[in-house]
C-alpha positions, 0 to 999 in steps of 0.5 A, a space after each residue: 408697244 413692240 421694239 423695232 425691227 431695227 433696234 433689235 437688229 443693232 442690239 444683236 450685232 453689239 451683242 455679238 461683237 461686244 462694241 458700239 464702234 464695231 457695231 457701227 462699222 458692220 451696220 454702215 451707220 454711225 455710232 450714235 445712231 447705234 446708241 440711239 437704237 439701244 436706248 429706243 430698245 432699253 426704253 420699249 422693254 423698260 429694262 437695262 440690256 447694256 453696261 459699260 466695261 472700259 472702251 466696250 460694252 457687256 450685256 446684263 442678265 436681261 441682255 444676254 437672255 434677249 441677245 440668245 434669242 435674237 441670234 438664233 432669230 436672224 441666223 434663222 432669217 438668214 438661213 431662210 432668205 438664202 434658200 431663195 437666192 438667185 444668179 443674174 441668170 434666175 438660177 437658183 444658187 447652191 446653198 451654202 452650208 457654213 461649218 465651223 469645225 476643229 482642225 483635228 476633226 475637220 483635216 482627219 474625220 470630216 474632209 475624207 467624208 465630204 464626197 459622200 456628202 457631196 454626192 447625196 446633196 449636190 445643191 449644198 456648197 459647203 464652206 469649212 472654217 476652223 473652229 478654235 478649242 475654246 469656242 463656245 456658243 454658236 455665232 449667228 454667221 455659222 450654220 453648224 459647230 463641231 467641237 469637244 467638250 469635257 461637260 455636257 451641253 447646255 439644255 438650251 443648246 441644239 446639239 448632238 454627241 458624234 464620238 468620244 473624245 477620250 485619248 489612248 497612249 499610241 506609238 509608232 512601230 519605228 519608235 518602238 524598235 528602238 525602245 523596250 515595249 512597255 507591259 504595264 503603265 509605270 513603263 511609260 515613265 521611262 519612254 519619251 511622252 509628247 504632248 498637245 498644248 498642255 501636260 495635263 493629260 498625261 498627269 491624268 491618265 497616269 492617275 487614272 492608272 494608280 499612278 501620282 508621277 511628280 513630274 512630267 515636263 519632259 518630251 516636246 510640246 505641240 500647239 495642236 493635234 495635228 502636229 501632235 499626230 505627225 510627231 508620233 507617226 514619225 517615231 518622236 515618242 508616246 502620245 495620247 490620241 482619240 483612237 476615231 481621229 487616227 483610225 487609218 493609222 491603227 487600222 494599217 499599223 502606222 501606230 499601235 495602242 499601247 493600253 486600253 486605259 483612257 484619259 479623259 474619258 468624259 470628253 466627247 465631240 459634239 455637232 452645234 446647230 441653231 434651233 429650227 435648222 434650215 433644210 439644208 442644214 438638217 440634211 447635213 446633221 442627218 448625214 453626220 449621224 449616219 456616218 457616225 452610226 455606220 461606224 459604230 462605238 467600237 471606232 472609239 477603241 484603239 485595242 485594234 491595233 495590239 496585234 500581238 495579242 490577237 
């Protein structure tokens, strides 16, 4: 016997929210009704799907396998239905594309290019929201997620690489006017190094250069890349930044790349989407690929700003 759609739906919501109480609120039914649906599903499949963990629940191995498939499936159903939605006058509404994106990429790369996408696909409305740096896994209520990873995505993921996330040391001419310009990596140890969330990237960068400073605890620490990039432009010190996200500043000379050596060379930005994406999601993915291809891999290098070497 096949499980009912209602029991599958209840389990998908519980697996996504990690709580029977929260699932009951979303489904607008009682907690006992949710629990009944889960027990009914487990009886049908003859497998345990959930385990108690404090006040919440966690998925068993079988539960995780089922949840992954259901989340993608229900997302596909929602996308398909959305394509037929009409307003009270019977006119098809603009299809909504739900994009979850890192703030750094959204502000510095995606938003400046969205006019091009709107011109190409005027019937698609983009709903943009922030993705946290720790976000892993594409939620059903999101069509596309743009984030970075130091490792390759899981083979089961539907994803494609956008561009490198490797970072290079950059500084503003305002800062360099008042400090001796570094000619070798060790010279940076005498300058003000500023940090994005963690000081570890600077340790990694010096290690890549064959240097192993014992302490790098000086210099301001900024919560995210937007604050860090503003600080380095204002002449607060030297920062490690991905060249692709500061391309405008590199090209107009607001920032200069000091060395070609990069930290975290394995890092890359990726776009994730659900299997069998709806047509408007596929259109966005195709547009993203075209934008990346038009820029070329040279945009990942900050060497263009070393004007004194040209």
